[in-house]
C-alpha positions in Angstrom: 6.9 35.5 -35.8 7.5 32.3 -33.7 5.5 30.9 -31.0 7.1 31.3 -27.6 6.8 28.5 -25.1 4.4 29.1 -22.2 6.2 30.4 -19.1 6.8 27.9 -16.4 4.8 28.8 -13.3 6.3 27.7 -10.0 4.0 25.5 -7.8 3.3 26.6 -4.3 3.1 24.4 -1.2 -0.7 24.9 -1.1 -1.1 23.7 -4.7 1.0 20.6 -4.0 -1.1 19.9 -0.9 -4.4 20.4 -2.9 -3.3 17.8 -5.4 -2.3 15.4 -2.7 -5.6 15.8 -1.0 -7.4 15.2 -4.3 -5.4 12.0 -4.9 -6.1 10.7 -1.4 -9.8 11.3 -2.0 -9.7 9.4 -5.3 -7.9 6.5 -3.7 -10.6 6.3 -1.1 -13.2 6.1 -3.9 -11.3 3.2 -5.5 -9.8 5.0 -8.5 -6.2 4.6 -7.4 -4.5 1.7 -5.8 -2.2 2.0 -2.8 0.9 1.8 -5.0 -0.5 4.3 -7.5 -1.4 6.8 -4.8 2.1 6.5 -3.4 3.8 7.0 -6.8 1.7 10.1 -7.6 2.1 11.6 -4.1 5.9 11.3 -4.4 5.8 13.1 -7.8 3.6 15.8 -6.3 6.0 16.5 -3.5 8.9 16.7 -6.1 7.0 18.9 -8.5 8.5 22.4 -9.0 6.0 23.8 -11.5 2.2 23.7 -12.0 2.8 21.9 -15.3 4.4 19.0 -13.4 1.3 18.8 -11.1 -1.3 18.8 -13.9 -0.7 15.2 -15.2 -1.1 13.7 -11.7 -4.9 14.3 -11.8 -5.5 14.6 -15.6 -7.0 11.1 -15.9 -9.3 11.6 -12.8 -12.7 13.4 -12.5 -12.6 17.0 -11.3 -14.6 16.0 -8.2 -14.6 12.5 -6.8 -17.9 10.8 -7.1 -18.7 7.7 -5.2 -18.4 4.7 -7.5 -20.3 1.5 -7.3 -18.0 -1.0 -5.6 -18.5 -4.1 -3.6 -18.1 -3.8 0.2 -14.4 -3.4 1.3 -12.8 -6.5 2.7 -12.9 -6.6 6.5 -12.1 -10.2 7.3 -10.0 -13.0 5.8 -10.3 -16.5 7.3 -8.3 -19.6 6.4 -9.2 -22.8 8.4 -7.6 -25.9 7.1 -7.2 -24.0 3.9 -5.5 -21.0 2.3 -6.5 -17.5 1.3 -5.0 -15.0 -1.0 -5.6 -11.3 -1.7 -3.6 -10.3 -4.8 -4.0 -7.7 -7.4 -6.6 -5.0 -7.0 -8.9 -5.2 -4.0 -10.6 -2.9 -1.5 -9.4 -2.9 2.1 -11.4 -1.6 5.0 -9.5 0.7 7.5 -9.1 -2.4 9.7 -8.9 -6.0 8.3 -9.0 -9.0 10.5 -6.9 -11.9 9.2 -7.2 -15.3 10.8 -5.5 -18.6 10.0 -6.0 -21.9 11.8 -4.1 -24.8 10.3 -4.0 -22.6 7.3 -2.6 -19.3 6.0 -2.2 -17.2 2.9 -0.7 -14.2 1.1 -1.8 -10.6 1.1 -0.4 -8.1 -1.4 -1.2 -4.5 -0.4 0.5 -3.0 -3.4 -2.7 -3.2 -5.4 -5.1 -2.6 -2.6 -7.6 0.3 -2.6 -8.3 1.6 0.9 -11.1 3.6 2.4 -9.2 5.5 4.9 -5.8 7.3 5.2 -4.1 4.1 6.5 -4.6 0.4 6.9 -4.5 -1.8 10.1 -4.2 -5.6 9.8 -5.0 -7.7 12.8 -3.4 -11.0 12.0 -3.9 -14.2 14.1 -1.9 -17.3 13.0 -2.4 -20.6 14.8 -0.6 -23.5 13.4 -0.4 -21.5 10.2 1.2 -18.5 8.6 0.8 -15.5 6.4 3.1 -13.5 4.0 2.2 -9.8 3.6 3.7 -7.6 0.8 3.8 -3.8 0.7 5.8 -1.2 -1.1 8.9 0.1 0.7 7.7 3.7 0.1 5.1 3.4 2.9 5.8 3.2 6.6 5.0 0.0 8.5 4.6 -0.7 12.2 4.7 -4.4 13.2 3.8 -5.3 16.8 2.5 -8.4 18.5 3.1 -11.6 20.4 4.5 -14.9 19.2 4.7 -18.2 21.1 6.6 -21.1 19.4 6.3 -19.1 16.3 7.4 -15.7 15.1 6.9 -12.6 13.1 9.4 -10.5 11.3 9.8 -7.7 8.7 11.9 -8.7 5.7 13.2 -7.1 2.6 14.0 -3.5 1.7 15.6 -1.3 4.4 14.9 1.9 2.4 13.4 4.7 4.5 9.8 5.3 3.7 8.7 8.5 1.9 8.2 11.4 4.3 4.6 11.8 5.1 3.7 8.3 3.8 0.6 6.5 5.2 1.3 4.0 7.9 0.4 0.3 7.6 -0.1 -1.1 11.1 0.2 -4.9 11.5 -0.7 -6.4 14.9 0.3 -10.1 15.1 -0.7 -13.0 17.4 1.1 -16.1 16.4 0.8 -19.5 18.1 2.9 -22.3 16.5 2.6 -20.1 13.4 4.3 -17.1 11.8 3.9 -13.9 9.8 6.4 -12.5 7.4 6.0 -8.9 6.3 7.9 -8.1 3.0 8.9 -4.6 2.1 9.4 -4.7 -1.6 10.8 -2.1 -4.0 8.0 0.4 -4.8 9.1 0.7 -8.4 8.6 -3.1 -9.0 5.0 -3.2 -10.3 4.9 -6.7 -11.8 6.3 -10.1 -11.2 5.6 -13.2 -9.2 5.7 -13.2 -5.4 8.9 -15.2 -5.6 10.4 -12.5 -7.8 9.2 -9.9 -5.3 10.9 -11.7 -2.4 14.1 -12.0 -4.4 14.2 -8.3 -5.2 13.4 -7.4 -1.6 16.2 -9.6 -0.3 18.7 -7.7 -2.4 17.8 -4.6 -0.5 18.2 -6.1 3.0 21.0 -4.6 5.0 
């Protein structure tokens, strides 16, 4: 007598949405980064069976419990200096970014966020910022530039349907802001390598 494999049970839309809701809650608690949430959500949408959904939450508690974290970042200021936010960090739903005769780099790929989206309000006066985010998320860049500029560079891939929106509002005076959409599958590498990979997808 041989053991027969367990039958594959098809996943319903409700089961997929329940997993996605749980992942979003865990991300808000700081257990998943922005990039990790995006990757798992994409897999959840593509899952055809319950067995494919199970690994997406297998390393997470059954019920999110508020973890002890520092306060989320709400403001970044660079005056005659530079500022960087790289790797894993917590972002408030709205982050004010100011550079006066200074600037910096913000990498949202490893950011933990406390809401279902992120808004960056960026002011660059005689300075500039580079912002990096995965191309799987949607981005809206608006603002005003005088004797400066702001632009979105890199990948032209369409964002994943239903992806969170990153809203970036720019005021640039003799300064600039570059928003880099980088390949979501590229998890490591220097910022220079990220820009190079993003440029290859410009079209």
